[in-house]
MOPAC internal coordinates of N, CA, C and O (Angstrom, degrees):
PM7 1SCF
backbone

  N    0.0000 0     0.00 0     0.00 0    0    0    0
  C    1.4540 1     0.00 0     0.00 0    1    0    0
  C    1.5240 1   109.49 1     0.00 0    2    1    0
  O    1.2310 1   121.63 1   -28.91 1    3    2    1
  N    1.2887 1   114.49 1   151.09 1    3    2    1
  C    1.4508 1   121.02 1  -179.13 1    5    3    2
  C    1.5330 1   108.38 1  -107.95 1    6    5    3
  O    1.2310 1   120.67 1   -98.20 1    7    6    5
  N    1.3315 1   116.32 1    81.80 1    7    6    5
  C    1.4546 1   121.82 1  -175.27 1    9    7    6
  C    1.5194 1   112.37 1   -93.43 1   10    9    7
  O    1.2310 1   122.07 1   -28.43 1   11   10    9
  N    1.3371 1   113.64 1   151.57 1   11   10    9
  C    1.4563 1   122.74 1   169.88 1   13   11   10
  C    1.5234 1   105.47 1  -122.09 1   14   13   11
  O    1.2310 1   120.56 1   -54.49 1   15   14   13
  N    1.3147 1   116.54 1   125.51 1   15   14   13
  C    1.4635 1   121.69 1  -178.83 1   17   15   14
  C    1.5222 1   108.29 1  -107.78 1   18   17   15
  O    1.2310 1   121.01 1   -60.25 1   19   18   17
  N    1.3222 1   115.68 1   119.75 1   19   18   17
  C    1.4660 1   122.92 1   176.14 1   21   19   18
  C    1.5215 1   106.75 1  -106.51 1   22   21   19
  O    1.2310 1   120.20 1   -52.53 1   23   22   21
  N    1.3274 1   117.23 1   127.47 1   23   22   21
  C    1.4686 1   119.28 1  -177.91 1   25   23   22
  C    1.5200 1   111.36 1  -154.51 1   26   25   23
  O    1.2310 1   121.43 1   -25.92 1   27   26   25
  N    1.3156 1   114.87 1   154.08 1   27   26   25
  C    1.4608 1   121.09 1   169.06 1   29   27   26
  C    1.5337 1   110.21 1  -113.31 1   30   29   27
  O    1.2310 1   120.85 1  -166.36 1   31   30   29
  N    1.3257 1   115.99 1    13.64 1   31   30   29
  C    1.4633 1   122.19 1  -177.24 1   33   31   30
  C    1.5331 1   109.97 1  -100.18 1   34   33   31
  O    1.2310 1   119.76 1   -64.06 1   35   34   33
  N    1.3370 1   118.07 1   115.94 1   35   34   33
  C    1.4627 1   120.10 1  -179.39 1   37   35   34
  C    1.5324 1   113.86 1   -62.59 1   38   37   35
  O    1.2310 1   119.66 1   148.86 1   39   38   37
  N    1.3322 1   118.25 1   -31.14 1   39   38   37
  C    1.4745 1   120.38 1   177.04 1   41   39   38
  C    1.5237 1   110.48 1   -67.13 1   42   41   39
  O    1.2310 1   120.44 1   138.41 1   43   42   41
  N    1.3078 1   116.76 1   -41.59 1   43   42   41
  C    1.4614 1   121.25 1   178.75 1   45   43   42
  C    1.5198 1   110.34 1   -67.35 1   46   45   43
  O    1.2310 1   120.60 1   140.96 1   47   46   45
  N    1.3114 1   116.45 1   -39.04 1   47   46   45
  C    1.4634 1   120.99 1   176.56 1   49   47   46
  C    1.5222 1   109.96 1   -56.33 1   50   49   47
  O    1.2310 1   120.53 1   130.84 1   51   50   49
  N    1.3258 1   116.59 1   -49.16 1   51   50   49
  C    1.4558 1   121.74 1  -179.62 1   53   51   50
  C    1.5312 1   110.82 1   -61.67 1   54   53   51
  O    1.2310 1   120.05 1   137.18 1   55   54   53
  N    1.3188 1   117.52 1   -42.82 1   55   54   53
  C    1.4588 1   122.27 1   178.95 1   57   55   54
  C    1.5324 1   110.81 1   -58.42 1   58   57   55
  O    1.2310 1   120.59 1   129.67 1   59   58   57
  N    1.3122 1   116.48 1   -50.33 1   59   58   57
  C    1.4649 1   121.03 1  -177.01 1   61   59   58
  C    1.5272 1   110.61 1   -64.41 1   62   61   59
  O    1.2310 1   120.70 1   137.76 1   63   62   61
  N    1.3222 1   116.26 1   -42.24 1   63   62   61
  C    1.4697 1   120.16 1   179.82 1   65   63   62
  C    1.5299 1   112.05 1   -64.42 1   66   65   63
  O    1.2310 1   120.23 1   139.39 1   67   66   65
  N    1.3181 1   117.17 1   -40.61 1   67   66   65
  C    1.4613 1   120.88 1  -173.63 1   69   67   66
  C    1.5217 1   114.34 1   -87.11 1   70   69   67
  O    1.2310 1   120.04 1   151.73 1   71   70   69
  N    1.3308 1   117.53 1   -28.27 1   71   70   69
  C    1.4673 1   119.47 1  -170.41 1   73   71   70
  C    1.5313 1   114.73 1  -115.30 1   74   73   71
  O    1.2310 1   119.89 1   176.43 1   75   74   73
  N    1.3413 1   117.81 1    -3.57 1   75   74   73
  C    1.4665 1   119.10 1  -177.30 1   77   75   74
  C    1.5231 1   110.51 1  -137.87 1   78   77   75
  O    1.2310 1   121.99 1    -8.20 1   79   78   77
  N    1.3035 1   113.79 1   171.80 1   79   78   77
  C    1.4650 1   120.05 1   171.86 1   81   79   78
  C    1.5286 1   110.13 1  -113.11 1   82   81   79
  O    1.2310 1   120.71 1  -163.99 1   83   82   81
  N    1.3230 1   116.24 1    16.01 1   83   82   81
  C    1.4620 1   120.80 1  -179.39 1   85   83   82
  C    1.5207 1   110.69 1   -71.36 1   86   85   83
  O    1.2310 1   121.49 1   -29.53 1   87   86   85
  N    1.3167 1   114.75 1   150.47 1   87   86   85
  C    1.4700 1   119.64 1   174.37 1   89   87   86
  C    1.5242 1   108.46 1   -66.24 1   90   89   87
  O    1.2310 1   120.97 1   -42.38 1   91   90   89
  N    1.3136 1   115.74 1   137.62 1   91   90   89
  C    1.4633 1   121.39 1  -179.20 1   93   91   90
  C    1.5208 1   109.28 1  -122.92 1   94   93   91
  O    1.2310 1   121.25 1   -46.33 1   95   94   93
  N    1.3160 1   115.21 1   133.67 1   95   94   93
  C    1.4608 1   120.02 1   170.10 1   97   95   94
  C    1.5205 1   106.70 1  -123.29 1   98   97   95
  O    1.2310 1   121.16 1   -75.82 1   99   98   97
  N    1.3472 1   115.39 1   104.18 1   99   98   97
  C    1.4498 1   120.88 1   178.55 1  101   99   98
  C    1.5228 1   108.44 1   -88.02 1  102  101   99
  O    1.2310 1   120.91 1   -53.33 1  103  102  101
  N    1.3177 1   115.86 1   126.67 1  103  102  101
  C    1.4562 1   122.47 1   179.92 1  105  103  102
  C    1.5228 1   107.07 1  -109.20 1  106  105  103
  O    1.2310 1   120.84 1   -67.19 1  107  106  105
  N    1.3090 1   116.00 1   112.81 1  107  106  105
  C    1.4637 1   120.91 1   179.18 1  109  107  106
  C    1.5270 1   107.06 1   -84.20 1  110  109  107
  O    1.2310 1   121.43 1  -103.98 1  111  110  109
  N    1.3270 1   114.88 1    76.02 1  111  110  109
  C    1.4549 1   119.41 1  -176.27 1  113  111  110
  C    1.5110 1   111.13 1  -171.92 1  114  113  111
  O    1.2310 1   121.34 1    22.84 1  115  114  113
  N    1.2875 1   115.03 1  -157.16 1  115  114  113
  C    1.4626 1   123.14 1  -172.67 1  117  115  114
  C    1.5255 1   112.60 1   -84.66 1  118  117  115
  O    1.2310 1   121.56 1    -8.04 1  119  118  117
  N    1.3120 1   114.61 1   171.96 1  119  118  117
  C    1.4643 1   121.63 1   172.12 1  121  119  118
  C    1.5223 1   109.24 1   -57.18 1  122  121  119
  O    1.2310 1   120.45 1   140.06 1  123  122  121
  N    1.3158 1   116.74 1   -39.94 1  123  122  121
  C    1.4685 1   121.40 1  -179.79 1  125  123  122
  C    1.5305 1   109.98 1   -61.32 1  126  125  123
  O    1.2310 1   119.66 1   142.89 1  127  126  125
  N    1.3190 1   118.26 1   -37.11 1  127  126  125
  C    1.4716 1   121.70 1   178.17 1  129  127  126
  C    1.5280 1   110.85 1   -66.84 1  130  129  127
  O    1.2310 1   120.19 1   142.36 1  131  130  129
  N    1.3371 1   117.24 1   -37.64 1  131  130  129
  C    1.4693 1   120.77 1   176.76 1  133  131  130
  C    1.5310 1   109.94 1   -64.49 1  134  133  131
  O    1.2310 1   120.73 1   135.89 1  135  134  133
  N    1.3204 1   116.20 1   -44.11 1  135  134  133
  C    1.4622 1   120.33 1   178.08 1  137  135  134
  C    1.5280 1   111.25 1   -61.24 1  138  137  135
  O    1.2310 1   120.18 1   140.23 1  139  138  137
  N    1.3189 1   117.27 1   -39.77 1  139  138  137
  C    1.4703 1   121.31 1   178.49 1  141  139  138
  C    1.5297 1   110.96 1   -63.41 1  142  141  139
  O    1.2310 1   120.12 1   138.23 1  143  142  141
  N    1.3284 1   117.37 1   -41.77 1  143  142  141
  C    1.4725 1   120.70 1   177.61 1  145  143  142
  C    1.5168 1   110.92 1   -64.20 1  146  145  143
  O    1.2310 1   120.66 1   142.71 1  147  146  145
  N    1.3230 1   116.34 1   -37.29 1  147  146  145
  C    1.4634 1   120.46 1   176.56 1  149  147  146
  C    1.5277 1   110.24 1   -62.68 1  150  149  147
  O    1.2310 1   120.37 1   134.52 1  151  150  149
  N    1.3149 1   116.90 1   -45.48 1  151  150  149
  C    1.4648 1   120.88 1   178.30 1  153  151  150
  C    1.5277 1   110.86 1   -61.62 1  154  153  151
  O    1.2310 1   120.02 1   141.93 1  155  154  153
  N    1.3311 1   117.56 1   -38.07 1  155  154  153
  C    1.4679 1   120.88 1   176.56 1  157  155  154
  C    1.5245 1   110.44 1   -60.52 1  158  157  155
  O    1.2310 1   120.53 1   134.86 1  159  158  157
  N    1.3203 1   116.58 1   -45.14 1  159  158  157
  C    1.4737 1   120.61 1   178.90 1  161  159  158
  C    1.5208 1   110.91 1   -62.10 1  162  161  159
  O    1.2310 1   121.08 1   137.03 1  163  162  161
  N    1.3284 1   115.53 1   -42.97 1  163  162  161
  C    1.4623 1   119.18 1   178.13 1  165  163  162
  C    1.5224 1   110.86 1   -60.42 1  166  165  163
  O    1.2310 1   120.41 1   135.38 1  167  166  165
  N    1.3290 1   116.81 1   -44.62 1  167  166  165
  C    1.4685 1   120.25 1  -175.39 1  169  167  166
  C    1.5238 1   111.79 1   -67.79 1  170  169  167
  O    1.2310 1   120.01 1   153.14 1  171  170  169
  N    1.3317 1   117.58 1   -26.86 1  171  170  169
  C    1.4632 1   120.59 1   176.34 1  173  171  170
  C    1.5232 1   111.44 1   -76.79 1  174  173  171
  O    1.2310 1   120.75 1   163.93 1  175  174  173
  N    1.3201 1   116.17 1   -16.07 1  175  174  173
  C    1.4601 1   121.15 1   178.01 1  177  175  174
  C    1.5172 1   112.67 1    87.16 1  178  177  175
  O    1.2310 1   121.97 1   -12.23 1  179  178  177
  N    1.3349 1   113.83 1   167.77 1  179  178  177
  C    1.4519 1   123.05 1   174.23 1  181  179  178
  C    1.5307 1   114.18 1    68.72 1  182  181  179
  O    1.2310 1   119.74 1  -156.93 1  183  182  181
  N    1.3354 1   118.10 1    23.07 1  183  182  181
  C    1.4648 1   122.92 1   175.13 1  185  183  182
  C    1.5291 1   109.01 1  -137.25 1  186  185  183
  O    1.2310 1   120.83 1   -39.10 1  187  186  185
  N    1.3164 1   116.01 1   140.90 1  187  186  185
  C    1.4581 1   120.63 1   174.62 1  189  187  186
  C    1.5213 1   109.07 1  -143.20 1  190  189  187
  O    1.2310 1   120.44 1   -15.10 1  191  190  189
  N    1.3242 1   116.77 1   164.90 1  191  190  189
  C    1.4651 1   121.04 1  -178.99 1  193  191  190
  C    1.5219 1   110.06 1   -68.48 1  194  193  191
  O    1.2310 1   120.66 1   -57.03 1  195  194  193
  N    1.3157 1   116.35 1   122.97 1  195  194  193
  C    1.4590 1   121.18 1   175.99 1  197  195  194
  C    1.5220 1   110.35 1   -91.42 1  198  197  195
  O    1.2310 1   120.43 1   151.91 1  199  198  197
  N    1.3290 1   116.78 1   -28.09 1  199  198  197
  C    1.4621 1   122.91 1   178.27 1  201  199  198
  C    1.5200 1   107.39 1  -139.44 1  202  201  199
  O    1.2310 1   121.16 1   -36.84 1  203  202  201
  N    1.3154 1   115.39 1   143.16 1  203  202  201
  C    1.4573 1   119.81 1  -178.90 1  205  203  202
  C    1.5207 1   110.24 1   -85.07 1  206  205  203
  O    1.2310 1   120.24 1   -79.65 1  207  206  205
  N    1.3232 1   117.15 1   100.35 1  207  206  205
  C    1.4616 1   119.60 1  -176.86 1  209  207  206
  C    1.5175 1   113.83 1   -78.38 1  210  209  207
  O    1.2310 1   119.93 1   170.30 1  211  210  209
  N    1.3176 1   117.75 1    -9.70 1  211  210  209
  C    1.4502 1   120.13 1  -175.11 1  213  211  210
  C    1.5174 1   113.54 1   -91.64 1  214  213  211
  O    1.2310 1   119.79 1   165.68 1  215  214  213
  N    1.3149 1   118.00 1   -14.32 1  215  214  213
  C    1.4526 1   121.75 1  -173.44 1  217  215  214
  C    1.5209 1   114.93 1   -47.17 1  218  217  215
  O    1.2310 1   119.58 1   122.96 1  219  218  217
  N    1.3201 1   118.42 1   -57.04 1  219  218  217
  C    1.4564 1   121.59 1  -176.56 1  221  219  218
  C    1.5108 1   114.37 1   -88.01 1  222  221  219
  O    1.2310 1   120.13 1   175.71 1  223  222  221
  N    1.2990 1   117.35 1    -4.29 1  223  222  221
  C    1.4652 1   119.94 1  -174.44 1  225  223  222
  C    1.5318 1   112.63 1   -94.98 1  226  225  223
  O    1.2310 1   120.08 1   176.14 1  227  226  225
  N    1.3015 1   117.45 1    -3.86 1  227  226  225
  C    1.4515 1   119.38 1  -178.78 1  229  227  226
  C    1.5356 1   110.51 1   -72.21 1  230  229  227
  O    1.2310 1   120.61 1   147.68 1  231  230  229
  N    1.3216 1   116.44 1   -32.32 1  231  230  229
  C    1.4625 1   119.66 1  -177.51 1  233  231  230
  C    1.5241 1   112.21 1   -78.81 1  234  233  231
  O    1.2310 1   120.37 1   148.28 1  235  234  233
  N    1.3216 1   116.90 1   -31.72 1  235  234  233
  C    1.4620 1   120.19 1  -175.75 1  237  235  234
  C    1.5242 1   108.97 1  -143.68 1  238  237  235
  O    1.2310 1   120.10 1   -49.03 1  239  238  237
  N    1.3039 1   117.41 1   130.97 1  239  238  237
  C    1.4685 1   119.87 1   179.70 1  241  239  238
  C    1.5264 1   112.27 1   -72.69 1  242  241  239
  O    1.2310 1   120.78 1   -41.71 1  243  242  241
  N    1.3160 1   116.11 1   138.29 1  243  242  241
  C    1.4640 1   123.42 1   179.05 1  245  243  242
  C    1.5224 1   108.73 1  -113.73 1  246  245  243
  O    1.2310 1   119.52 1   -33.94 1  247  246  245
  N    1.3265 1   118.53 1   146.06 1  247  246  245
  C    1.4659 1   120.57 1   175.59 1  249  247  246
  C    1.5302 1   112.88 1   -84.14 1  250  249  247
  O    1.2310 1   120.28 1   174.13 1  251  250  249
  N    1.3513 1   117.08 1    -5.87 1  251  250  249
  C    1.4693 1   121.25 1   180.00 1  253  251  250
  C    1.5179 1   108.90 1  -124.74 1  254  253  251
  O    1.2310 1   121.64 1   -34.68 1  255  254  253
  N    1.3127 1   114.47 1   145.32 1  255  254  253
  C    1.4617 1   119.83 1  -179.17 1  257  255  254
  C    1.5138 1   108.88 1  -144.48 1  258  257  255
  O    1.2310 1   121.11 1   -48.20 1  259  258  257
  N    1.3156 1   115.48 1   131.80 1  259  258  257
  C    1.4511 1   122.31 1   172.13 1  261  259  258
  C    1.5173 1   107.63 1  -121.33 1  262  261  259
  O    1.2310 1   121.09 1   -51.42 1  263  262  261
  N    1.3118 1   115.52 1   128.58 1  263  262  261
  C    1.4592 1   122.26 1   178.07 1  265  263  262
  C    1.5211 1   107.20 1  -118.87 1  266  265  263
  O    1.2310 1   120.96 1   -49.95 1  267  266  265
  N    1.3149 1   115.77 1   130.05 1  267  266  265
  C    1.4588 1   120.99 1   178.60 1  269  267  266
  C    1.5210 1   108.11 1  -108.40 1  270  269  267
  O    1.2310 1   121.72 1   -62.31 1  271  270  269
  N    1.3167 1   114.32 1   117.69 1  271  270  269
  C    1.4570 1   121.42 1   178.26 1  273  271  270
  C    1.5221 1   109.03 1  -106.38 1  274  273  271
  O    1.2310 1   121.22 1   -23.72 1  275  274  273
  N    1.3002 1   115.27 1   156.28 1  275  274  273
  C    1.4576 1   120.41 1   173.45 1  277  275  274
  C    1.5089 1   108.04 1  -121.85 1  278  277  275
  O    1.2310 1   120.97 1   -41.10 1  279  278  277
  N    1.3043 1   115.76 1   138.90 1  279  278  277
  C    1.4564 1   121.03 1   177.01 1  281  279  278
  C    1.5232 1   108.02 1   -85.36 1  282  281  279
  O    1.2310 1   120.93 1   -32.61 1  283  282  281
  N    1.3058 1   115.82 1   147.39 1  283  282  281
  C    1.4559 1   117.65 1   174.42 1  285  283  282
  C    1.5078 1   115.13 1   143.39 1  286  285  283
  O    1.2310 1   120.46 1   151.55 1  287  286  285
  N    1.3155 1   116.73 1   -28.45 1  287  286  285
  C    1.4603 1   119.49 1   175.36 1  289  287  286
  C    1.5192 1   107.88 1  -154.59 1  290  289  287
  O    1.2310 1   120.47 1   -16.18 1  291  290  289
  N    1.2934 1   116.70 1   163.82 1  291  290  289
  C    1.4599 1   121.05 1  -178.29 1  293  291  290
  C    1.5249 1   110.88 1   -73.12 1  294  293  291
  O    1.2310 1   121.47 1   -26.88 1  295  294  293
  N    1.3198 1   114.79 1   153.12 1  295  294  293
  C    1.4582 1   120.74 1   178.07 1  297  295  294
  C    1.5196 1   110.30 1   -59.52 1  298  297  295
  O    1.2310 1   121.20 1   -43.72 1  299  298  297
  N    1.3109 1   115.32 1   136.28 1  299  298  297
  C    1.4599 1   121.01 1   175.63 1  301  299  298
  C    1.5236 1   108.54 1   -75.25 1  302  301  299
  O    1.2310 1   121.25 1   -19.38 1  303  302  301
  N    1.3125 1   115.22 1   160.62 1  303  302  301
  C    1.4617 1   120.74 1   177.84 1  305  303  302
  C    1.5309 1   110.35 1   -55.12 1  306  305  303
  O    1.2310 1   120.51 1   142.89 1  307  306  305
  N    1.3315 1   116.63 1   -37.11 1  307  306  305
  C    1.4625 1   120.42 1   179.88 1  309  307  306
  C    1.5306 1   111.14 1   -63.33 1  310  309  307
  O    1.2310 1   120.33 1   144.08 1  311  310  309
  N    1.3385 1   116.98 1   -35.92 1  311  310  309
  C    1.4662 1   120.62 1   177.56 1  313  311  310
  C    1.5228 1   110.20 1   -62.90 1  314  313  311
  O    1.2310 1   120.72 1   131.47 1  315  314  313
  N    1.3282 1   116.23 1   -48.53 1  315  314  313
  C    1.4664 1   121.06 1   179.31 1  317  315  314
  C    1.5237 1   110.48 1   -59.21 1  318  317  315
  O    1.2310 1   120.84 1   134.09 1  319  318  317
  N    1.3340 1   116.00 1   -45.91 1  319  318  317
  C    1.4667 1   120.35 1  -178.27 1  321  319  318
  C    1.5247 1   111.32 1   -63.68 1  322  321  319
  O    1.2310 1   120.34 1   138.26 1  323  322  321
  N    1.3229 1   116.95 1   -41.74 1  323  322  321
  C    1.4638 1   120.73 1  -179.47 1  325  323  322
  C    1.5280 1   110.42 1   -62.39 1  326  325  323
  O    1.2310 1   120.15 1   134.41 1  327  326  325
  N    1.3206 1   117.32 1   -45.59 1  327  326  325
  C    1.4582 1   121.64 1   179.30 1  329  327  326
  C    1.5272 1   110.95 1   -65.30 1  330  329  327
  O    1.2310 1   120.27 1   134.89 1  331  330  329
  N    1.3399 1   117.08 1   -45.11 1  331  330  329
  C    1.4704 1   121.01 1  -179.71 1  333  331  330
  C    1.5276 1   111.05 1   -63.30 1  334  333  331
  O    1.2310 1   120.19 1   136.13 1  335  334  333
  N    1.3314 1   117.24 1   -43.87 1  335  334  333
  C    1.4656 1   121.04 1   179.48 1  337  335  334
  C    1.5210 1   110.94 1   -62.89 1  338  337  335
  O    1.2310 1   120.43 1   136.80 1  339  338  337
  N    1.3218 1   116.79 1   -43.20 1  339  338  337
  C    1.4580 1   119.72 1   179.77 1  341  339  338
  C    1.5244 1   110.41 1   -67.23 1  342  341  339
  O    1.2310 1   120.37 1   143.45 1  343  342  341
  N    1.3196 1   116.91 1   -36.55 1  343  342  341
  C    1.4629 1   121.04 1   178.97 1  345  343  342
  C    1.5240 1   110.76 1   -60.81 1  346  345  343
  O    1.2310 1   120.46 1   134.64 1  347  346  345
  N    1.3073 1   116.73 1   -45.36 1  347  346  345
  C    1.4652 1   121.34 1   178.35 1  349  347  346
  C    1.5238 1   109.98 1   -64.31 1  350  349  347
  O    1.2310 1   120.30 1   133.06 1  351  350  349
  N    1.3252 1   117.04 1   -46.94 1  351  350  349
  C    1.4590 1   121.44 1  -179.82 1  353  351  350
  C    1.5302 1   110.43 1   -61.36 1  354  353  351
  O    1.2310 1   120.10 1   134.40 1  355  354  353
  N    1.3229 1   117.42 1   -45.60 1  355  354  353
  C    1.4621 1   121.09 1   179.40 1  357  355  354
  C    1.5244 1   110.87 1   -61.87 1  358  357  355
  O    1.2310 1   120.30 1   137.79 1  359  358  357
  N    1.3176 1   117.03 1   -42.21 1  359  358  357
  C    1.4606 1   120.90 1   179.62 1  361  359  358
  C    1.5187 1   112.28 1   -59.51 1  362  361  359
  O    1.2310 1   120.67 1   144.80 1  363  362  361
  N    1.3156 1   116.32 1   -35.20 1  363  362  361
  C    1.4645 1   120.75 1   179.51 1  365  363  362
  C    1.5226 1   112.69 1   -75.32 1  366  365  363
  O    1.2310 1   120.44 1   155.51 1  367  366  365
  N    1.3408 1   116.76 1   -24.49 1  367  366  365
  C    1.4671 1   120.23 1  -173.40 1  369  367  366
  C    1.5172 1   113.87 1  -111.92 1  370  369  367
  O    1.2310 1   119.74 1  -171.34 1  371  370  369
  N    1.3054 1   118.09 1     8.66 1  371  370  369
  C    1.4638 1   120.90 1  -175.74 1  373  371  370
  C    1.5265 1   111.77 1   -57.46 1  374  373  371
  O    1.2310 1   120.21 1   148.01 1  375  374  373
  N    1.3254 1   117.20 1   -31.99 1  375  374  373
  C    1.4694 1   120.25 1   179.80 1  377  375  374
  C    1.5301 1   112.33 1   -66.88 1  378  377  375
  O    1.2310 1   119.99 1   165.22 1  379  378  377
  N    1.3189 1   117.62 1   -14.78 1  379  378  377
  C    1.4645 1   121.54 1   179.55 1  381  379  378
  C    1.5224 1   111.95 1   -74.32 1  382  381  379
  O    1.2310 1   119.82 1   158.23 1  383  382  381
  N    1.3427 1   117.95 1   -21.77 1  383  382  381
  C    1.4582 1   119.00 1  -178.59 1  385  383  382
  C    1.5306 1   114.21 1  -129.08 1  386  385  383
  O    1.2310 1   119.88 1   177.28 1  387  386  385
  N    1.2926 1   117.84 1    -2.72 1  387  386  385
  C    1.4691 1   120.78 1  -176.61 1  389  387  386
  C    1.5304 1   112.24 1   -63.16 1  390  389  387
  O    1.2310 1   120.14 1   150.74 1  391  390  389
  N    1.3208 1   117.34 1   -29.26 1  391  390  389
  C    1.4656 1   120.85 1  -178.16 1  393  391  390
  C    1.5253 1   113.24 1  -112.12 1  394  393  391
  O    1.2310 1   120.51 1  -152.00 1  395  394  393
  N    1.3405 1   116.63 1    28.00 1  395  394  393
  C    1.4644 1   120.29 1   177.45 1  397  395  394
  C    1.5245 1   110.60 1   -59.93 1  398  397  395
  O    1.2310 1   121.15 1   -28.26 1  399  398  397
  N    1.3134 1   115.41 1   151.74 1  399  398  397
  C    1.4627 1   120.15 1   172.28 1  401  399  398
  C    1.5297 1   108.61 1   -71.06 1  402  401  399
  O    1.2310 1   120.63 1   -20.58 1  403  402  401
  N    1.3163 1   116.40 1   159.42 1  403  402  401
  C    1.4677 1   120.74 1   178.19 1  405  403  402
  C    1.5273 1   110.59 1   -61.89 1  406  405  403
  O    1.2310 1   120.42 1   144.46 1  407  406  405
  N    1.2971 1   116.81 1   -35.54 1  407  406  405
  C    1.4720 1   120.99 1   179.21 1  409  407  406
  C    1.5326 1   111.37 1   -63.46 1  410  409  407
  O    1.2310 1   120.47 1   136.36 1  411  410  409
  N    1.3208 1   116.71 1   -43.64 1  411  410  409
  C    1.4591 1   120.52 1   177.74 1  413  411  410
  C    1.5277 1   110.71 1   -67.32 1  414  413  411
  O    1.2310 1   120.23 1   139.37 1  415  414  413
  N    1.3277 1   117.17 1   -40.63 1  415  414  413
  C    1.4670 1   119.95 1   177.46 1  417  415  414
  C    1.5273 1   111.27 1   -61.79 1  418  417  415
  O    1.2310 1   120.14 1   143.51 1  419  418  417
  N    1.3175 1   117.34 1   -36.49 1  419  418  417
  C    1.4682 1   120.71 1   176.84 1  421  419  418
  C    1.5281 1   110.26 1   -61.11 1  422  421  419
  O    1.2310 1   120.52 1   138.08 1  423  422  421
  N    1.3284 1   116.60 1   -41.92 1  423  422  421
  C    1.4640 1   120.40 1   176.56 1  425  423  422
  C    1.5251 1   110.69 1   -59.54 1  426  425  423
  O    1.2310 1   120.30 1   136.24 1  427  426  425
  N    1.3319 1   117.04 1   -43.76 1  427  426  425
  C    1.4583 1   120.63 1   179.29 1  429  427  426
  C    1.5299 1   111.76 1   -66.10 1  430  429  427
  O    1.2310 1   120.00 1   142.20 1  431  430  429
  N    1.3367 1   117.60 1   -37.80 1  431  430  429
  C    1.4698 1   120.56 1   176.57 1  433  431  430
  C    1.5274 1   110.18 1   -61.09 1  434  433  431
  O    1.2310 1   120.64 1   134.50 1  435  434  433
  N    1.3250 1   116.37 1   -45.50 1  435  434  433
  C    1.4631 1   120.95 1  -179.35 1  437  435  434
  C    1.5203 1   111.15 1   -65.07 1  438  437  435
  O    1.2310 1   120.02 1   138.78 1  439  438  437
  N    1.3092 1   117.58 1   -41.22 1  439  438  437
  C    1.4641 1   121.17 1   179.23 1  441  439  438
  C    1.5291 1   110.91 1   -63.22 1  442  441  439
  O    1.2310 1   120.09 1   132.29 1  443  442  441
  N    1.3216 1   117.43 1   -47.71 1  443  442  441
  C    1.4628 1   120.96 1   178.62 1  445  443  442
  C    1.5327 1   110.70 1   -61.28 1  446  445  443
  O    1.2310 1   120.72 1   136.41 1  447  446  445
  N    1.3199 1   116.23 1   -43.59 1  447  446  445
  C    1.4650 1   122.57 1   177.40 1  449  447  446
  C    1.5330 1   110.31 1   -57.45 1  450  449  447
  O    1.2310 1   120.67 1   131.88 1  451  450  449
  N    1.3151 1   116.32 1   -48.12 1  451  450  449
  C    1.4595 1   121.80 1  -178.13 1  453  451  450
  C    1.5294 1   111.79 1   -62.47 1  454  453  451
  O    1.2310 1   120.79 1   135.13 1  455  454  453
  N    1.3193 1   116.09 1   -44.87 1  455  454  453
  C    1.4666 1   119.99 1   178.92 1  457  455  454
  C    1.5258 1   111.20 1   -63.85 1  458  457  455
  O    1.2310 1   120.38 1   140.58 1  459  458  457
  N    1.3232 1   116.89 1   -39.42 1  459  458  457
  C    1.4624 1   120.64 1   178.73 1  461  459  458
  C    1.5200 1   110.96 1   -67.66 1  462  461  459
  O    1.2310 1   120.78 1   137.95 1  463  462  461
  N    1.3106 1   116.11 1   -42.05 1  463  462  461
  C    1.4645 1   120.52 1   178.65 1  465  463  462
  C    1.5313 1   109.86 1   -58.40 1  466  465  463
  O    1.2310 1   120.28 1   136.31 1  467  466  465
  N    1.3087 1   117.06 1   -43.69 1  467  466  465
  C    1.4636 1   121.59 1   178.23 1  469  467  466
  C    1.5256 1   110.93 1   -65.24 1  470  469  467
  O    1.2310 1   119.94 1   135.27 1  471  470  469
  N    1.3169 1   117.71 1   -44.73 1  471  470  469
  C    1.4584 1   120.96 1  -179.33 1  473  471  470
  C    1.5268 1   111.75 1   -62.11 1  474  473  471
  O    1.2310 1   120.65 1   145.46 1  475  474  473
  N    1.3332 1   116.36 1   -34.54 1  475  474  473
  C    1.4684 1   120.86 1   178.79 1  477  475  474
  C    1.5296 1   112.98 1   -86.76 1  478  477  475
  O    1.2310 1   121.16 1  -179.90 1  479  478  477
  N    1.3420 1   115.38 1     0.10 1  479  478  477
  C    1.4642 1   122.49 1   178.65 1  481  479  478
  C    1.5223 1   112.61 1    58.24 1  482  481  479
  O    1.2310 1   121.10 1  -132.18 1  483  482  481
  N    1.3295 1   115.50 1    47.82 1  483  482  481
  C    1.4732 1   121.53 1   179.43 1  485  483  482
  C    1.5240 1   110.75 1  -104.34 1  486  485  483
  O    1.2310 1   120.10 1   180.00 1  487  486  485

């Protein structure tokens, strides 16, 4: 598969760099910045969601986000809608995680890393 991994999680960055040959775009910023990079990829065409990163994040906001795209065809309308809906939801709830303790953020980094590792079948 020809995957592109977009993430703001340093653990996930390390995983992708060390264990895969997938293209990596590390975003040193917020979840909103990761979503913006995803939208940029969609608008350039030839990328679609390979894994649904929003599934478990609707119930609880996370400070880290990894999106796995696949090259090969343009994003479906559902992909755009899913990203846009999550972007709006995240924007409304950013105050829920902006002041997390470092210990809690570490838990979120590990959770995102684990989910990505499973999605990439590593």
